[in-house]
C-alpha positions in Angstrom: 4.2 34.1 14.8 2.8 30.4 13.8 4.8 30.0 10.6 8.3 30.9 12.3 7.7 28.7 15.1 6.3 25.6 12.8 9.5 25.9 10.7 11.5 26.2 13.6 10.1 22.5 14.5 11.7 21.2 11.0 15.1 23.0 11.4 15.4 21.2 14.8 14.5 17.7 13.6 16.9 18.2 10.5 19.8 19.2 12.9 19.3 16.4 15.1 18.5 13.6 12.5 22.4 12.2 12.6 21.3 10.8 16.2 20.5 7.4 17.0 18.5 5.3 19.5 18.6 2.6 21.7 15.5 0.0 21.1 13.5 -3.3 21.6 13.8 -4.7 18.2 14.7 -1.4 16.5 11.3 0.0 17.4 11.5 3.5 19.2 8.8 4.6 21.6 9.9 8.1 23.0 8.2 10.6 21.5 8.0 13.1 24.3 9.1 14.0 27.9 5.7 13.7 29.4 4.6 10.5 27.1 8.1 9.0 28.2 7.7 9.5 31.8 4.8 8.0 31.8 6.1 4.9 30.3 4.7 5.5 26.7 0.7 5.0 28.3 -0.8 8.0 26.2 -3.0 6.6 23.9 -6.5 7.4 26.1 -5.4 9.9 28.3 -5.7 13.7 28.1 -3.6 15.1 24.9 -0.8 17.5 24.4 0.9 18.0 21.1 2.9 14.7 21.3 -0.4 12.8 21.3 -0.1 13.2 17.4 2.6 10.2 17.5 0.9 8.3 20.5 -2.9 8.8 19.1 -3.8 11.8 17.0 -7.4 11.3 18.0 -6.5 12.6 21.2 -5.6 16.2 19.9 -9.4 17.3 19.8 -8.3 18.1 23.3 -6.2 21.0 22.5 -7.7 24.2 21.8 -6.1 26.9 19.2 -2.9 26.4 18.0 0.0 24.8 19.8 3.8 23.4 18.8 6.2 21.5 20.8 9.8 20.5 20.2 11.9 18.0 22.7 14.8 15.5 22.5 15.5 12.5 24.4 19.3 11.6 25.2 20.0 7.5 25.9 23.5 6.5 27.0 23.5 2.5 26.5 26.1 0.0 28.0 26.8 -3.6 28.0 29.3 -6.1 27.9 30.3 -9.1 25.4 31.5 -11.8 27.6 33.5 -14.4 25.7 33.6 -18.1 27.0 37.0 -18.5 25.2 40.0 -17.2 26.8 41.7 -16.6 23.6 39.1 -14.0 23.1 39.0 -10.4 24.6 35.8 -9.1 26.6 34.5 -6.3 25.0 32.3 -3.4 25.9 29.8 -1.4 24.3 31.5 2.0 23.0 30.7 4.8 25.3 28.4 6.8 23.3 25.0 9.0 23.9 22.6 8.7 21.3 19.7 11.1 20.6 15.8 11.3 19.4 14.4 14.4 18.4 10.7 15.3 18.2 8.4 18.5 17.3 4.7 18.6 16.7 2.4 21.0 15.8 -1.7 20.9 16.3 -4.0 23.5 15.0 -8.0 23.6 15.7 -9.7 24.0 12.4 -12.9 24.5 13.9 -15.8 22.8 16.4 -15.2 19.4 14.4 -11.8 19.4 12.5 -8.3 19.2 14.1 -4.9 19.2 12.0 -1.7 17.8 13.5 1.5 17.3 12.1 4.6 15.3 13.8 7.9 14.7 13.0 9.4 11.8 15.2 11.3 8.4 14.7 9.4 5.3 14.7 12.5 3.2 14.3 16.5 3.7 15.4 19.3 1.6 16.4 22.9 2.6 17.8 25.0 -0.6 18.3 28.6 0.5 18.4 31.5 -1.6 20.0 34.7 -0.1 21.6 37.6 -0.9 19.1 35.0 -2.6 16.7 37.7 -3.3 14.0 39.9 -5.5 16.3 37.0 -7.3 18.6 36.3 -11.0 18.1 32.7 -10.3 16.9 33.6 -8.0 14.1 33.2 -10.6 11.4 29.5 -10.6 12.4 29.1 -6.9 13.4 31.2 -3.9 14.2 28.7 -1.3 14.1 24.9 -1.0 13.2 23.0 2.1 12.9 19.3 3.1 11.8 18.7 6.7 11.8 15.0 7.7 10.7 12.7 10.5 10.8 8.7 9.8 10.4 6.9 13.3 8.9 3.1 12.3 10.0 0.2 14.9 9.0 -3.1 13.9 10.6 -7.0 15.0 10.5 -8.7 14.3 13.6 -12.4 14.3 13.8 -14.5 15.0 16.9 -18.1 13.5 16.5 -19.1 14.1 19.7 -17.9 14.9 23.4 -17.2 11.4 23.8 -15.9 9.9 20.3 -13.0 11.2 18.3 -10.9 9.6 15.2 -8.2 10.4 13.3 -6.4 9.7 10.1 -2.9 10.1 9.0 -0.3 9.3 6.2 3.3 8.9 7.0 6.5 9.9 4.9 9.5 8.2 6.7 13.2 8.7 5.5 15.6 5.9 7.1 19.3 5.5 7.0 20.7 2.3 7.0 24.8 1.8 8.1 26.0 -1.6 8.8 30.0 -2.5 9.2 31.7 -6.1 9.4 34.8 -7.5 8.3 34.6 -10.4 5.6 36.3 -13.3 7.1 39.0 -14.8 5.3 39.9 -11.8 3.0 40.1 -9.6 5.9 38.7 -6.8 4.6 36.2 -4.4 6.4 32.6 -3.5 4.4 30.9 -0.3 5.2 27.6 -0.1 4.2 25.7 3.4 3.8 22.3 3.2 2.3 18.9 5.4 2.4 15.7 5.8 1.2 12.0 6.8 1.4 8.5 5.2 1.9 5.2 5.8 2.8 2.7 4.5 5.2 -1.1 5.0 7.0 -2.1 5.5 10.7 -5.4 5.7 12.5 -6.6 6.2 15.9 -9.6 6.6 17.8 -10.9 7.4 21.1 -14.0 6.9 23.5 -14.2 8.7 26.8 -17.9 8.2 28.2 -17.0 9.8 31.4 -14.6 12.5 32.7 -12.7 9.6 34.3 -13.0 6.9 31.9 -11.4 6.6 28.5 -10.4 4.0 25.9 -7.9 4.3 23.3 -7.0 2.6 20.0 -3.9 3.5 17.7 -2.8 1.7 14.5 0.4 2.1 12.4 1.0 0.4 9.1 3.6 -1.4 8.0 6.1 0.1 6.1 8.6 -1.7 3.5 11.3 0.5 3.0 13.5 -0.2 -0.1 17.1 1.5 0.7 20.0 2.3 -1.9 23.7 3.3 -1.2 27.2 2.5 -1.4 29.6 -0.1 0.5 33.2 0.8 0.9 35.7 -1.9 1.3 39.1 -1.4 3.3 41.7 -4.1 3.6 42.6 -4.7 7.5 45.8 -6.2 7.3 47.9 -3.0 6.3 49.0 -0.9 9.2 47.2 2.0 7.3 44.2 0.6 5.6 43.7 1.4 2.2 40.4 1.5 0.5 40.2 -1.3 -2.0 37.2 -0.6 -3.7 33.6 0.7 -3.5 30.2 -0.5 -4.8 26.2 -0.2 -5.0 24.1 -1.9 -2.5 20.5 -2.2 -2.1 18.1 -3.6 0.4 14.7 -3.6 2.1 14.1 -2.9 5.8 10.4 -2.9 7.2 9.2 -0.9 9.5 6.4 -3.1 11.2 2.6 -2.8 11.7 1.7 -1.9 15.6 -1.4 -1.8 17.1 -1.8 0.4 20.8 -5.0 -0.2 22.9 -5.3 1.5 26.2 -7.5 2.3 29.3 -7.5 5.5 31.3 -9.1 6.3 34.8 -9.2 8.8 37.5 -9.7 7.5 40.8 -9.7 11.1 41.7 -9.8 14.1 40.5 -5.8 15.0 40.3 -4.7 11.2 39.5 -5.1 9.5 36.3 -3.9 6.1 35.7 -3.5 4.3 32.1 -2.6 0.8 31.0 -1.7 0.0 27.5 -0.9 -2.7 25.4 1.1 -2.8 22.1 1.2 -5.4 19.5 3.9 -5.4 17.1 4.1 -7.2 13.8 7.9 -8.1 13.9 7.2 -11.1 11.8 7.6 -9.1 8.8 11.3 -9.1 9.4 12.1 -12.3 7.6 15.9 -12.0 6.6 18.0 -9.0 6.0 19.1 -9.0 2.2 21.5 -6.9 0.4 21.9 -6.8 -3.1 25.6 -6.0 -4.2 26.7 -4.4 -7.4 29.4 -5.7 -8.2 29.0 -8.9 -6.5 30.7 -8.8 -3.1 34.3 -10.5 -3.6 33.1 -10.9 -7.3 31.1 -14.0 -6.4 27.9 -13.0 -4.4 25.7 -10.4 -5.9 23.1 -11.2 -2.8 23.9 -11.7 0.9 20.7 -12.8 3.1 20.9 -13.3 6.9 17.9 -15.0 8.2 16.2 -13.1 10.8 12.8 -14.7 11.5 11.5 -12.4 14.2 8.6 -13.0 16.2 5.4 -10.6 17.2 5.8 -9.1 20.5 3.5 -7.7 23.1 4.7 -4.4 25.0 2.9 -3.3 28.5 3.1 -0.2 29.7 1.6 1.8 32.6 1.4 5.6 33.5 0.3 7.5 36.6 0.3 11.3 36.4 -0.8 13.4 39.7 -1.7 17.0 39.3 0.7 18.1 42.8 -0.7 21.9 41.9 -2.3 23.7 39.4 1.0 24.3 37.4 3.3 21.0 38.5 2.4 17.6 37.5 4.2 14.8 38.7 4.6 11.5 36.8 5.9 7.7 36.6 5.7 5.0 34.4 6.7 1.5 34.0 7.2 -0.6 30.7 7.7 -4.5 30.0 8.7 -4.8 26.4 9.0 -8.3 24.8 12.1 -8.7 22.5 11.4 -9.9 18.8 14.9 -11.7 18.5 14.8 -15.4 17.3 17.2 -17.1 19.2 18.5 -19.4 16.2 19.4 -16.4 14.4 20.5 -13.8 16.8 23.1 -11.6 16.0 25.5 -8.7 17.5 23.7 -6.2 15.2 20.5 -5.7 17.5 21.4 -7.6 20.7 18.4 -7.0 22.7 16.8 -8.9 25.0 13.3 -8.8 27.0 13.5 -5.4 28.6 12.3 -3.1 31.5 11.7 0.4 31.9 11.3 2.4 34.8 10.4 6.6 34.3 9.8 9.5 36.7 9.1 12.8 35.3 7.5 16.4 35.7 5.9 19.0 33.9 5.5 22.7 34.7 3.0 25.1 33.1 5.2 28.2 33.3 2.4 30.5 32.7 -1.1 30.2 30.2 1.4 29.6 27.0 4.6 28.0 28.1 4.6 24.4 29.1 8.3 22.3 30.2 8.4 18.5 30.6 11.5 16.6 31.8 11.9 13.2 32.6 14.6 10.5 33.7 14.2 6.9 32.6 16.4 3.5 33.8 16.3 0.6 31.1 17.5 -2.8 31.9 17.7 -6.0 29.9 18.3 -9.6 30.8 21.1 -11.5 30.1 21.6 -13.1 26.6 23.7 -15.9 25.8 25.0 -16.8 22.3 25.8 -19.9 20.8 28.5 -20.4 18.6 27.3 -20.2 14.9 30.2 -20.1 12.5 27.9 -20.2 9.5 26.7 -16.8 10.8 30.5 -15.8 11.8 29.9 -15.9 15.6 33.0 -18.1 16.8 32.9 -19.1 20.4 30.4 -18.7 23.1 29.3 -15.3 24.0 27.0 -13.6 26.6 26.1 -10.3 26.9 25.7 -9.2 30.5 24.5 -5.9 32.5 22.7 -4.6 29.5 21.2 -1.1 30.8 20.5 2.3 29.8 20.3 5.6 31.5 17.7 8.1 29.4 16.6 11.7 30.1 14.5 14.3 27.8 13.2 17.6 27.7 10.0 19.3 25.6 9.0 22.6 25.3 5.3 23.4 24.5 3.8 26.4 23.3 0.1 27.6 23.1 -0.5 30.3 20.9 
């Protein structure tokens, strides 16, 4: 029975790949219903199978074999308010993005555990209603990043208090970007993908039942993508495709380090606070190489980013209401990595906050169902006119928020 359920995880992840995420920068942290309900504060906490993503050292809590599948749906919205009366305000498109997850853990013996996860470290879905006609189309009308990370880990239990884990990552990424070339009035649609590989590690020290410390690290991955770019003339009432070419570039998946502390003031209540450091300074520029050259003259186009390193602060509380029902709540403050000098419409993020609630139901000794709801909001962002980056006129991004909901189902063999 174990093999069919494990294959089911892979199939579900593959079917859900075309969906996207709404992220800070373009990092993703929604790796399970329980974890998201707790604000992501899972690096030191008692484990479930999704600990493969949060801190694989924790899976030494899990006896036997367990499998978990789940998904998160995210509905973002915002308004781009142009200050010039000649330009029309524009909302984000009415879309729902999704994130799939799948995990499998297996206790090998008293000292070693195997864990395998399929989740997304990065993702992005920025789409403007009527993107081909909105005033910001010369900078961006659509940007999408789809990714899946395949992450096997070996966890080692050195004592009842201390565990460590090491793993490797294989990440698939698809990069999409639509914009209109100024003056030529030609829309370019970029679609490129690629694979890259990295490392991860985790550790947990739990000196007492009521106190634990967790640490998780994921390496930077420089992901090279290759694909096609289609060009379409927009001046015609029925725009014809006027050409196609090859395109390549590099997209960084930044290094991150998470540290957390979990305490249990009473037996039924656990509290955890985490900090996450992400090295977004690796994203210096978005550089795309065209073959043949863009408009016959530009073999390489580079947009400066110069992002900054960030901190994410997350807190989660879990209360065992009964032996079969857990209640959860979380809070997140997430810094934006965007450099104001090079802000654009592709990643229109700013500092954000998230509040979450959720519950878990132990249906019986084998089945567990977790659900969550979250509300995300970001501070308004002001864009100065920068014609060199194809932002013509001042713009305010206002009322940016998102609703999130998710479900995870766990089976214990």
